[in-house]
BALUM-519515 format. One record per atom (N, C-alpha, C, CB): x negated, y negated, z negated. Coordinates in steps of 0.001 Angstrom, whole numbers, plus 500000, padded with zeros to 6 digits. Glycine has a CB too. Layout:
! BALUM-519515
XYZ...
! end
This chain:
! BALUM-519515
853456320407341779852666319910340834851604320506339962853373319490340186850241320695339972849714321724339016849230321247337446848469322355339759849028322185336509849499322253335395847573322246334839850781323698335136847626321571333542845355321134333186846225321701331581844120318274333322845710322049331375845177321904329297844136320942329119844287323547328423845275320395328073844334318650327660843606319497326814845257316912326676844284320225325753842933320403324567844140321978324243842569318564322704842961322111323439842963323207322334843202322743320690841486323928322442844136323054319855843618322320318593843760323321317940844263321061317988842850323416316778843386325082315721843466324401314497842040326730315493843797324917313563843617324462311801843878325867310975845036323090311168843088326195310197843246326723309054844128326398307675842219326738308848845221327529308237845871327411306902846619328569305830846810326543307212846366328157304382846435329516303751848036329816303491845514329548302279848350331335303362848945332050303080849257332689302132848826332389303523848487331841301004848560333225299901849407333436299272847771333379298941849225334348298505850271335236297357850017336055296822851273335793297627850535336848295367849786336743294746850014338702295063849928335679293381850651338707296006850849340249296434849020340797296815852156340329298177849540342236296487848656342983296892848897344927298017848055342992295407848476344921298888848608346308299124847413347158298256848510346538300759847203348280298991846182349197298480845010348709298500846101350343299094844259348352299645843163347516299907842994346191299550843008347503301012843650345435299398843504343980299551844713343035298811843479343709301143844259341891298188845222341023297578845315340089298304845019340593296361845916339664298445846605338094299699846154336719299023848864337888299811845618336762297839845749335542296990844914334381297678845212335837295452844127334921298676843137333606299796842822334369301347841059333134298911843896334355301384844528334837302914844581333990303700845833335326303031843918333520304774843991332217305663844886332640306906842385331660306194845572331918308047845528332067309142845428330825309865846414332778309414845268331311311589844763330034312585845960330061312972843526330103313824846391328190313153847536327957313840846811327187315120848712327096312926847360327623316329846796326965317579848004326524318402845827327979318453847464325377318751848575324699319774847621324313321207849385323026318954848012324925322180847421324825323486848305323786324478847339326344324100847730322755324464848295321025325156848547321328326203847301319635325337849364321187327016849247320589328555849868319684329061849479321330329435849549319334330170850468317998331096851734317888331311850197317865332432852332319383331210853421319844332036854484318810331100853712321771332069855934318721331235856768318072330616858097318855331067856634316581330902858729319226330124860203319933330314861006319180329157860212321823330071861802319200330012863508318325328849862757316777328368864080319654326526861818316214328853861408314872328114860196315310327111862803314154327185859774316215327097858778316838325803857520317477326978859800318476324519856545317048325923854868318053326914855230319054326079852651317476326739855315319948326994854937321436326807853487321713326072854899322127328295853648322571324868852739322850324230853136324255323958852486321958323205852127324901323282852199326645324018851373326654322475851115327341326110852361327448321535851724327411319730851111328935319457853303327111318273850527329400318415850137330688318079849753330716317461849666331340318504849467331782316360848622332105315175848592333920315136849406331310313635847695333760313868846859334897313738847993335963313007845369334525312789848278337281312560848918338280311951848296338228310571848796339611312694849253338443309492848633338477308509847866340066307926849595337865307705847078339969307232845782340814306721844428340146307541845982342678307160844379339654308148843113339168309111843185337837308530843268339223310975841806336895308464841698336051307963841705335310309503840659336067306896842333333843309022841870332490310246840407332706310865841757330728309394840569332478312335839338332038312994839118331084313022839116332239313982839040330189312774838788328721313041837454328375313824838749327983311680836456329011313256834980328860313341834659329829314613834157329328311841835271330627315274834952331161316467836097330859317463834671332610316307837154330160317444838306329346318040837521328109318636839533328879316854836729327045317700836484325582317584835005325894318153836681324764315904834097327262318068832832326872318337832778327786319977831627327357316919833646328576320118833365329796321394834116329365322030833572331383321312835664329762322029836479329993322988837369328622323489837294331126322491837884327606322386838165326337323238837516325858323987838359325430322760836016325857323725834932325039324847835255325661325782833290325041324739835090326915326030835089327610327278836723327317328159834775329350326850837676327615327472838530326973328790838783325598328737839955327572328976838237324341328041837666323007328137836899322661329374836814322805327040835826323446329370834592323403330430835119323947331368833247324084330148836297324713331510836219325251333038837081324663333829836479326677333234837008324607335188837214323904336092839176324115336440836016324382337248839751323010336181841366323166335743841970323994336446842231321991335838841741323752337773842342324580338914841984326873338710841254323643340648840951326746337862840592327993338000841388328538336854839081328230338006842010328023336511843175328629334827844353328931335510843737327191333290844872328463336860846002328513337103846543329638338207846226327282337368847739329995338272848259331050339085848167330976340437849470331236338851848906331816341509848940331843342792849237330143343264850077332991343227850435330176342525851722328954342880850892327217342629853439329214341324849650327487341614849102326249341138850081325503340753848333325554342019851300326291340226852197325395339139852278325860337705853708325333339583851431326942337211851522326955335992850553328037335509852862327092335625849949328226334457848760328561334119848982330432334337848375327848332470847607331039334436847650332322334980846647333045333433846829332380336894847973333698332404847179333818331284845908335090331617848269334182329968845997335552332027845142336352332709843393335534332890846012336643334222843739334916333658842340334063333865842165333100333005842183333376335145842891332958332026842722331765330914841882332987329986844517330881330080842623333916329800841671335390329443840435335785329598842012336355329999840199335235330732838897336156331449837840335001330776838849336352333663838518333609330880837446332701331040836955332531329450837959331238331838837869332816328505837695332871327063836527333981326552839144333232326445836674334853327349835817336462327286834353336407327752836557337692328398833797335177328959832765334927329438831529335252328751832856333852329707830876335593328503829591335874327823829535336475325955828824334332328007830713337488326674831203337991325746830778339693325972832698337521325707830351340374325087829705341936325645830660342589325369828357342677324996830739343801325474831853344852325309832071345428323873831545346048326233832717345863323629832231346359321685832697344932321075829910346712321179832632345747319774832664344219318491834096344120318831831531342329318851835237345044318915836742344397318597836773344044317115838073345515318921836241342606316353836522342452315452837179341099315207835638342792314911836795340521314517836953339031314273837667338460315560835458338273314007836030338321316506836805337405317892838076338276318527835514337154319408838789339531318536839587340124318493841094339063318383839162341047317513841235338516317328841909337770316582841962336446317173841431337807315340840786336249317319840831334590317557841345334280319159839073333845317316841004335412319812841183335532321492842893335773321344840112337160322433843174336611320378844692336870320303845271335885320085845165337719319419845019334786319397845559333760318828846048332597319908844569333304317847844947332307320763845092331579321505845452332070322776844229330948321433845623333329322641846194334268324215847657334010323875845778336396324406848600334030322822849511333858322397849948332567322510849460334292321454849482331596322228850174330000322437850224329765324135848991328541321589848964330486324849848935330454326374850413330952327031847663331492326905850815332097326788852011332811326861853023332125326757852130333705326059853395331400324937854155330808324661854736329352326017853571330564323325852798328423326269853131327285327161853660328141329183851250326060327091853147328955329083853702329550330544854888329974330284852924330751331239855739330830329497857287330569329899857958329365329529858142331562329342857574328179328754857800327266328393857932326727330064856856326791327285856681326809330643856759326064331829857697326634333142855332325921332227857915327824333220858895328483333535860281328049333298858690329481333061860584327704331750861987327867331380862409328725331170862720327576331946861506329950330503862490331034330557861901331646329448862647331937331911862591332200328806862764333196327508861184334223327765864642334376327653860110334434326781858890335171327160859350336004327597857952335551326350860362336848326821860662338080326605861730338663328502861689337999324790861928337632329160862813337708330012861450337233331138864338336751329703860657336894330987859600336145332485858576337412331931858689333798332408858459338107330939857691339517331047857873340198331548857524340185330382859987340984331312860506341686331790860375341765333590861586341460331166860437340062333744860314340043335137859333340465336056860421339073335390858203340233335638856357340474335864856069341238335717855343340001335291857191343064335141856458344093334940857329344487335595856009344644333782858001343895336297859810345078337145860044346069335915859375346626339175860753345010334902861561346087333843862524345193333781860908346617332249863546345865332679864899345304332647864665345144331390866202346067333105864869343600330913864936343311329459866247343669328740864691341871329256865676343864327078867005344218326717866895343518325257867371345951326782867677342531325296867211341386324282867596342147323170867930339795324358868448343807322500868470343728321222867476345033320724870015343724320736866620344248319541865563344720319486865701345362317887864468343652319886865544346837317783865191347378316517864524346734315214864466348257316845864218346557314094863436345527313361864019346293311826863925343581313776862269346900311184862464346976309508861676346314309165862339348187308701862502346261307684861652345512306607860427345990305596862574345094305770859559345183305770858528345770305403857858344707303967857586345960306840858010345883302956857659345051301450857075346023300874858907344447300425857680345771299629857322346822298076855542346659297899857824349081298415855160345537297637853938345166297565853920345250296147853563343901298226852700345674295892852012345733294309852290344095293909849946346234294275852201344100292475852975342818292139852151342346291164854495342946291648852020341541290261851562341622288563852517341582288371850737340693287668853197342571287607854797342537286463855780343254287166855639340819286121855468343878288180856483344140289259856911345414288367855891344397291042858025345534288060858539347266287794859015347884288457859339347644286990859950349401288862860250349926289386861996349486289601859676350959288956862502348351288762863555347923288734863410346695289749863958347724287378862442345945289941861788345269290882862130345518292221860567345449290734861424346405292581861058347267293527862428347737294245860210348411292888863460348172293387865069348493293474865394347575294253865999348458292181865212346593293088866078345435293420865652344767295356865625344079291937864199344853295512863951344501296363864572345291297864862776344399296048863811346551297532864558347250298637865883347098298896864469348469298517866676347033298167868626346715297878868391346011298915869551345777296309867974344649298438868306343088298981868486342947300705866875342000298494867338344046301151866892344176302880867715345383303240865006344520303292868539345713302596870018346897303085870993345826302815870450348658301914870822345046302434872183344144302488872011343116303245872684343583301205870719343083303328870325341848304623870574342709306319868097341258304422870850343704305951871322344528307726870192345448307671871222343346309560869027345548307551867740346585307628868283347684307360866504346403306663868197348766308262868604350039307974867228351266307851869694350360309188866425350384307666864714351200307209863914350387306278863515351387308644863351350110305295862390349434304663861372350115304330862777348871303701860013349302304105859042349852303835858609349568302657858301349719304618857163350574302090856902350424300648855083350650300736857919351759299588854577349942299769853219350154300046852769351627299055852331348621299630851957351964299294850982353157298427850041352967298590850953354506298607849130353761297637847321354184297514847317353087296458845958353905299173848112351539295834847290351267294974847266352042293077847526349797295136848080352802293188848244353425292338847862354584292383849133353338292079848080355554290919847516357066291020848924357601291867847149357996289204848504359258292420849588359934293108851298359519292353849149361705292970851123359774291090852022360477290343852837359235290146851470361296289040852266357895289772852896356890289765853605356243290811852255356283289374852699356368291958853643356473293452854337357375293949853048356377294486854615358657293227855760359066293391856741358990292854855759359791293490856665358209291262857700357845290987858895356542291631857296357762289950857184355701292148857958354467292936859319354862293716856920353826294118858171355727295210859072356037296296860351357040295247858068357032297775860300357955294207861852358263294269862604357361293799862276359377293609862492356328292890863106354951292920864175354348293537862392354293293247862955354140294854863605353553295771864408354381296451862865352945296513863879355837297108865020356796297781866721356640296823864275358729297629866388356743295338867388356727294666868482355580295317866908356531293274867501354613294927868517353140295701869132353273296652867885351946296233868185352963297486868938352787298765869667354245300003867757351899299536869611355569298893870243356860299384871117356211300346871039357840298246871054356998301792873017356888302715872764355430303276875017356837301252871844354694302972871986353421303378870934352963304213872125352627302338869582354042304042868480353222305095867444354588304290867960350865304758866503354450305248865557355393305727864151354676304849865497355440307642863018355168304447862141354754303734860640355169304851862357355489302151859941353777304920858468354315304933857582354099304425857952354295305679856208354504304406855172354475303341853852354147304416855076356103302331853228352944303755851902352523304150850896352510302853852013351057304838850452353424303525848660353474302086847629352585302883847477355681301797848274351427304140846891350710304403845365351372304759846680349999303189845428352572304935843896352859305310843121353382303867843090351282305967843580353222302936842720353861301683842287354698301690843078354090300708843076356005302062842680357102301431841431358107302221844004357824301212840592358906301524839611359879302133840271361053302702838604360357301126840164362358302873840653363011303670840963363827302372839890363454304938840924363973301319841267364806300403842286364136299792840257365219299583842423363369299676843490361968299009844978361895299924842516360065299304844432361722301026844993361899302245845978362910302526844091362059303015845516364251301982846293365410302083847284365429300863845373366669302139846810365274299910847221365394298901848729364566298605846131365095298185848510363291299164849921362671299275850532363522300295849968361059299709849891363661301642851251364358302378851790365425301724851009364927303776850924366297301041851821367524300421852483366591299564851021368934299570852498365522298530853780365078297955854896364224298462853487364533297006854466363676299948855634363070300857856563363948301601855069362237301897855932364947301645856597365466303052857852366262301810855267366841304450857681365930301122859161367323299965859796365621300534858972368115297016859660364503301233860842363144301096861279363579302581860136361077300861862582362508302872862767362319304097862331361111304583863916362502304352861041360695304691860515359624304930860019359087307294859086359962303643860804358149306846861080357199308333859360357454308821861676354952308002858509357317307927856691357689308609855925357725307392855795356287309783855044357864307554853735358182306470852281357160307063853243360285306583852152356008306767850954354871307664849928355510307399850671353159307190848798355032307855847569354794307892847239354931306846847191353829308334846998356468306675846738357179305588845460356850305030846842358485305852844233356789306124843178356693306091842284355698306902842997357692306196840671355476306915840332354148308041840630354508308890839084353562308381841536353507309590841636353299311090840852353870311849841525352143311469839481353526311958838592354279313165838130355860312502836933353183313591838963356435311869838374357947311180839679358398312354838549358441308849839431358952313589840580359727314683840086361187313289839939359995317258839441361613313343839149362893312757839985363201311683837836362985312329840325362079310560841202362427309546842210362568309962841322361739308613842860361403310958844406361523311092844501362629311746845193360411311803843426363190312600843791364351313548843967365664312218842278364681314967843290365530311636843392366684309895844438366539309458842444366383308431845032365529308994846119365376308461847174365865308953846274364385308296847382365847310705848550366180311240848823367539311084848612365825312500848095368310310282848283369812309761848933370365308774847344370277309491849242368973307881849406368991306662850612367705306506847931368856305919850895367558307380852173366806307396852582366281308900852024365546306381854012367673308690854954367504309618855421366401310411855755367823309158855525365562309320856644364743309654855934363357310564857499364295308108856882362655310966856277361212311398855069360553311137856973360352311002854078360121311976853405359280311191852605358307311702852761359894310458852276356949311579852394355729312165850657355523311749853765354582311474850191354730313079848814353854312794848776353373313948847385354548312375847706352370313945846968351543314743846575349773314796847558351869315738847279349690313688848015347720313474846338347857313564849254346698311438845185348406313267843914347484312735842940347951314355842992348209310688843604348805314867842634348985316590842727348025317181843059350035317782842047347322317508841472345896318231841594345991319490839995345508318030841218347051320340841367347075321841842214348396322416839846347065322487841917348182323825842292349212324877841766350508324571841811348841326239840422350144324250839158351172324619839704351831323041837058350355324870839971351255322387840568351590320554841770352559320914841364349846319421842749352236320926843648352671321281843695354392322013843964351615321978842908354010323505842384355520323681842121356802322935841441355429324024841075355971322434840041356727321303841080357201320433838820355692320388841769356935319729842813357002318960843826358521319000843540355740319386844071357989320663844854358838321455844298360374322008845164357982322582842674360142322471841957361288322433842064362679321458840872360776322287840996361495319941840917362298319437841850362205317519839444362443319757842551361337317734843365361155316535844493362268316601843988359631316466844427363102317237845762364391316727847312363153316601845219365430314379847398362309317471848849361656317412849428362678318026849163360193318132851055362731318053852237363314318738852622362668318962853033363993318431853115362504320439853618361516321230855695361864320850852840361834323182855905362875320307857373363457319987857986362787318807857351365045319662857105362273317985857802362295316827856703361017316160857921364011316024855410360425316317854191359633315866854337357912316391852723360449316617854216356814316144854252356242315933852871354933315957854851356794315314853087353976317226851672353648317494851977351982317112851036354096319285851154351249316111851554349934315809850793348837316054851812349857314667849853349113317148849397347634317709849654346746317963849071347425318349849175345234317164849988344166317307848771343053318099850707343685315676849433342481319146848744341932319803848247340605319198849323341904320878848543340435318279848011338797318183846936339124316914849519337356317687846324340744316568845057340510316450844114341463317429844781340651315022844455341573318129843746342393319793843863342120320723843987343504320293843297340934320832843250340595322339844502339449322729843477342132323262845546339221322364846468339236322787847434339935323901846306338506322793848445339422324559849323339898325116848687340832326609850275338693325279847765339861327005847236340517328225846312341924327851846291339356329039845965342172326808844829343382326498845841344040325963843380343176325463847353344169325405848103344791325134848765345655326087848653344156324603848941344838327531849558345236328752848382346621328914849595343818330129847309345954329050846008347030329422846183348395328231844133346039329132846966347791327249846892349308325980848088349822326688847210349037323797849185349288327092850015350110327742849898351028328811850714349519328035848981350260329951848640351342330783848092352590330273847814350915331629847553352624329218846023353445328805847299354670328026844387352248327289848343354102327415849075355016326853850528356015327945849614354053325595850775354832328752851365355117330112850328356545330236851149353641331481849200356422330699848475357244331619848252358730330639846919356374332150848201358667329225847884359515328264849403360236328132847220358732326906850599359893328730851590360681328039852820360121327193850874361424327215852484358663326460853026357874325878853987357341326287852445357258325600855250357305325670856307356301326318856224354791325257858144357169326282856145353362325660856370352698325225857096352304323950856499352517325896858223353154324310859117353073323145858454353826321629860566353859323665857956354928321649856797354743320489856406354131319888856001354827320525856291352230320498855345351555319763856277350678319223854141350949320487855811350282318026856487349245316917855000348309316537857300350273315224854812347211316921854254346731316438854021346278315175854290346358316929852958345876314329852817345224313141852672344034313272851942345609312437852903343323312256852643341687312435854022341109311977852248341144314187855464341259312337856591340325311985856336339344312439856922340079310757856087339144313862855978337812314524856939337429316136854294337736314800857070336662315937858265336353317120857737336885318052858693334876317564856081336812318583855167337195320238855934338739319621852605336988320518855786339683318994855786341069319107857407340950319541855269342026317627857963340649319272859825340524319259859949340251320533860720339217318275859045339621321375859685339402322618859088340293323773859580337932322955857630340645323050857397342087323731857831343232323711856560342458323609858590343639322721859661344225322069860804344543323122860132343293320936861400343552323231862717342989324262862123343306325571863167341136324188861232342734326017860661343030327343860334343773328214860090342834327434859588344688327224858696346020328032859980347023326982856207346293327541860590347246326164861172347779325504860676348878324655861930347966326115860341348167323834859168349239323142859863349521321389857143348218323070859463349903321216860364351470319927861141350219318981858652352950318339860544348997318529860922348019317661859696347220317502861486348550316379860070346443316231859036345742315142859466345410314093858433344618315466858497344982313674858146344736311664858569343626311492856442344667310902859321343634310919859715342341310128859617342151308158861390342207310626858912341217308236858641340671306582859624339428305926856966339983306507860924339894305598861999339244305498861694337851304568863047340228304956860561338435303608860208337224302606859220336745302158860579337280301681858373337042302953856924337436302962856106336358303971856781339090303518854844335843303968854484335087305009854798334161305543854436335461305644855580333319305270856670332340305306855589331051305694857680332212303680855655329930306624857304329984307983856568330819309163858014327846308941855663331910309098855152332313310083855667333751310934853957332313309633856434334292309754857357336031309895858502335373310661858093337057308048859412336403310617860763336393310646861132335539312132861336335685309188862339335448312121863168335279313340863830333637313300864451336560313325864212333513314422864447332158314539866308331926313347864530331802316688866133330900313128867096330742312207868460331645312440867369329302312189868821331155313753869874331659313942870274333548314212870128330802314945869097334042314114869387335546314145869376336252313005868547336211314907870151337338313213870730337949312067870781339088311979871760337676311830869978340250311505870052341804311100871081342180310923869466342248310050871826342985312082873061343954312054872589345575312501874297343314313231872767346116311296872495347616311538871152347874312132873548348232312488870035347148311104869072347269311715868542346557313056869159348287311773869268346128313840868396345599315197868978343943314927868978346517317134868337343355315837868454342090315877868746341702317909866873341449314989869349340595318202869273340215319509868678339151320040870243340144319879867826338485320847866926337744320843867724336141321435865724338498321706867301335550320639867904334183321449867765333931322511867594333103321136868367333443323590867696332651325129866767331154324850869290332067326311865992331500324283865120330220323937863723330438324703864852330046322174863396329241325341862075328688326122861380329243325359861694327170326328860428330342325911858569330156325467858960331308324496857705328275324535858430331577323211858457332457322501859737332387321531857255332482321965859626331231321764861076330908320630860335330176319001862124332988320109859943329752319496858937328722318034860490327734317711856877327158318890860638327278318639861492325944318123862704326454317658861836324778319277863209327544317605864475327646316520864254328303315468865666328264316971863327328394314926862420328312313651862324327072313031861065328678313913862965326364312039862920324698311856861659324681310511864881323861311255861440325304310432860355325627308810858585325946309570861141327794307609859031326695310872857886326600311227857368325752312120857641327494311484858501325441313155858112324391314146857518323024313652859304324079314923858182322674312641857880321695311693856273321820311294858874321889310432855681322390310806854080322885310935853457322627312270853911324504310707853900323614313268853454323841314494853229321941315084854758324991315394854118321893314940854177320246316054853449318793314734856815319669316652853090319403313670852271318360312918850918318492313136852463318393311486850684319860314061849399319993314705849151319335315815849137321162314984849875319970316726850134319014318209850265317859318087851276319228319018851596317218317714851317315885317175851409314442316983850804315847317277
! end
């Protein structure tokens, strides 16, 4: 029996928080929550695929409602099906969304398309009755690995937050099983950030490694000044020192920082990924790539990005996506990426894992839930079903 998309629903919701990084505060941040409603029924319930955009980019309700939803609903239903005619074809849905869109301009629309794409893949895997990571491994002729490395992201600037509070936050992540923790830099002076880094390293010494993230704040001179300071410490990585599209800055920085660097969360297409690897001086033996499918046109585009990486000598194991969401967790498990970001205490209910999942020795084990696994996270699926039902 063929499957039809009955509706694409969207709601823009606040994920407001008083935290800030080096560039933005999150007091007015929003996210788009999307439900792709199908006429398929599994286990007595209508199949609905869910998606949302990652933190750090605003909700895209206008684009979703005005451009991408109408294209899906106006398409001939059979044009969205796979060869069996019994399930949706994510690539055909993606192509339908991108009709009448010019090349380039990988900004807000990449977020809108990525959000819907997440929901489509969730629906497809549910219709198949399989976890997305299993389905993805099968389709890409890979062997899934349900054990995924995760690190704890936090260390934001916060009104009244002193070093003792920062230390306590990082200690709490270690106590919850994380072996790598990340903190923000660039929102204070270099000397103040040095003090904050040393406080955290003193707190977690021997129990975890520390990564630092400048959120694209620095010009080249400042990035180099920080590199000279940071290379004195055994950091897991130095992340997004300068503007994400300033490949020359990233390339120059590698001459001053021999340790691992990470970037890519604000690149939204396989073309941008290719330019980063062409011109950014990234080193495949030590550096990390953080492309986030929920911000960059979705999993369909992420697969194209991985093809670019492979053609340029990079392993998918050097990818640790930004965002801390279950979609990237499934990709990491299905395609054997290097791991995934996690926000243990922030951006709820969207971030994190299903309720039964615990971090042990810096890893989680994926539960065998159909689709992306949102149904295993009680506070999140409650919000999602309010939209769809």
